[in-house]
Steps between C-alpha positions, in 0.01 A plus 500: 500500500527807295850609590643149476359464149599847387830677426651404840457132425678510160786713637536265797496182280756657263733555805447136606601379158814720489590372852451145395737543211756657727500189730670316216800737498818550704423466859663804671390758231168305483439558867546880465285520198238267637476720817446801271222323313334394824523854631338623183218244536466614863446860384251397234299305762525801735360735232227253413404464877472884526298549179172680553311278268532169688297329769619422845531135406717590201720717712540216750609261220767754388613535859530126526713495193710781655552296819602191295748716296652625818545145630659403171739799501598426854563136427712581188695763679623232750587230245437425132356172382399480137241243553342686786502821296305327226261362759440857628432632154263211415314581825458867388360384169265267680392786736423716187304222334298427810408869535389514130298185536336635815424817317339305204305286747372809685385666169309190417290507818 
């Protein structure tokens, strides 16, 4: 997918890496900073979903990521579990990898 492989993807993955490092820090300040990073990821995904140059399928993938981010933020706002936070971030990375792999497969056909 063009948008997943472009500037949005690299910005998003950079935020995932920052958020992953934050998980290893102090819990309370971490929770606030992690929520800020997740919100930033949400805004990147939102901009990507609204980009003029993407297909409907690409927009749907970004909206799926936005929905997942919303679930993660909701869960973390209720309680903080370091292991669960890492699991959420790993799922986000997996979703990005799958989108990229799907894009590469689609180009090959």
